[in-house]
C-alpha positions in Angstrom: -11.8 0.2 15.2 -9.7 1.7 12.4 -6.1 0.9 11.6 -3.8 4.0 11.4 -2.6 4.5 7.8 -0.4 7.1 6.2 -0.6 8.3 2.6 1.9 10.6 0.9 0.7 13.0 -1.6 3.9 13.3 -3.6 4.4 16.2 -6.1 7.1 17.6 -8.3 7.1 20.8 -10.2 7.4 20.8 -14.0 9.3 23.5 -15.8 6.1 25.6 -16.0 5.9 25.5 -12.2 2.8 23.3 -12.5 2.7 20.4 -10.1 2.5 16.8 -11.1 1.4 14.1 -8.6 2.9 10.6 -8.2 0.2 7.9 -8.1 0.7 4.2 -8.0 -1.4 1.2 -9.1 -1.8 -2.0 -7.0 -1.4 -5.2 -9.1 -4.3 -7.0 -7.6 -7.0 -4.9 -9.1 -7.5 -3.5 -12.6 -7.9 0.2 -11.7 -6.5 0.4 -8.1 -4.7 3.7 -8.3 -3.8 5.5 -5.1 -1.1 7.6 -3.6 1.7 5.6 -1.9 0.5 4.5 1.5 0.7 2.0 4.2 0.0 1.1 7.8 1.5 2.7 10.8 3.1 0.0 13.0 2.4 -0.1 16.7 4.8 2.2 18.5 5.9 3.9 15.2 5.7 7.6 14.7 3.6 8.8 11.7 6.5 10.5 10.0 8.7 7.4 10.5 5.9 5.2 8.9 5.7 7.6 5.9 9.4 7.4 5.3 9.4 3.6 5.7 6.5 3.1 3.3 7.9 5.4 0.6 11.3 3.7 0.8 9.7 0.3 0.6 7.2 1.0 -2.1 9.2 3.4 -4.3 12.7 2.1 -3.6 14.1 5.6 -3.1 14.6 8.2 -0.3 14.5 11.1 -2.8 11.6 12.9 -1.1 11.0 15.5 1.6 8.1 15.3 4.0 6.9 18.9 4.1 3.7 19.0 6.1 1.3 16.6 7.9 -2.2 17.5 6.8 -5.0 18.1 9.3 -7.3 16.1 7.0 -8.2 12.5 7.9 -10.1 10.0 5.7 -11.8 7.0 7.3 -12.9 4.1 5.2 -14.1 0.5 5.8 -12.6 -2.5 4.2 -14.6 -3.9 1.3 -17.5 -6.3 2.0 -17.4 -5.5 5.7 -14.3 -7.8 6.1 -12.0 -7.2 9.0 -8.2 -7.3 8.7 -6.1 -7.9 11.8 -9.2 -7.0 13.8 -9.7 -3.7 12.1 -12.9 -2.7 10.2 -11.1 -0.2 8.1 -8.4 2.5 8.0 -7.9 6.0 9.4 -5.8 7.6 6.6 -3.6 10.6 7.4 -1.7 12.5 4.8 1.8 14.0 4.3 2.4 16.7 1.7 5.6 15.4 0.1 8.0 16.8 -2.5 9.9 14.4 -4.8 13.5 15.4 -5.2 14.8 12.7 -7.5 14.3 11.6 -11.1 12.2 8.8 -12.6 15.3 6.7 -12.7 15.4 6.8 -8.9 12.0 5.1 -8.6 12.3 1.3 -8.2 8.8 0.0 -7.5 8.3 -2.9 -5.1 6.8 -5.2 -7.8 5.0 -7.3 -5.2 3.1 -4.2 -4.0 2.9 -2.0 -7.0 2.4 -2.6 -10.7 3.2 0.8 -12.1 3.3 4.5 -11.4 2.3 7.7 -13.2 2.8 11.4 -12.9 -0.5 13.1 -13.2 -1.7 16.8 -13.3 -4.1 17.9 -10.6 -6.8 18.3 -13.2 -6.5 14.6 -14.2 -6.3 13.1 -10.8 -10.0 12.4 -10.4 -9.9 10.2 -13.6 -7.7 7.7 -11.7 -9.8 7.4 -8.6 -13.2 5.7 -8.3 -14.3 6.9 -4.9 -15.6 10.5 -4.9 -15.1 10.8 -1.1 -11.5 9.9 -1.5 -10.8 12.3 -4.3 -12.5 15.1 -2.5 -10.3 14.4 0.5 -7.2 14.5 -1.8 -8.2 17.9 -3.2 -8.8 19.1 0.4 -5.3 18.1 1.3 -3.8 19.8 -1.8 -5.7 23.0 -1.1 -4.5 23.0 2.5 -0.9 22.3 1.7 -0.1 24.3 -1.4 1.8 26.9 0.5 4.9 27.1 -1.8 
C-alpha cells in the first residue's frame, strides 16, 4: 500500500521569461534534493495538503497552485522498510507559481537545510533517481501552458 503524497513543482520567471524551479534539501542526507512535498492526511483534500505543506516547509503563502498534474510517481521506501504500514508513496504533483521574493521564504529548519533556484537544464544534476527526474520533466512538459 502506498501513502498519498503531494509534491509542488514551484517556479518563478526570471526577467528573461525563463523559469527557475525551487528545490529544497533535506538535512538528514548529503544530497537529498527534492521539490517541496509531504503526506496527504486522512480526510484531507490534495490541494489542502499542498497548501499546508508549502506553508509549513517554506514559511510563506506566496504561491499559487495552478494545476494538478495527471502524472503520478510511485516509489518504495529504502531498504524495503515500511512507514506507518505503507511500503512507499504515491506522489502527485501541483504546478505552482511562486509569487513572493526570497525574503518571504523561511525554511522549517527541522525539515529542510537549504533551498535553491535552479534552471530546468540543471535540475537533473540535483536528483539521483532517473525515474524521478523523468517524471519531473513529464510534469513540466504537461504543465507549461503559460
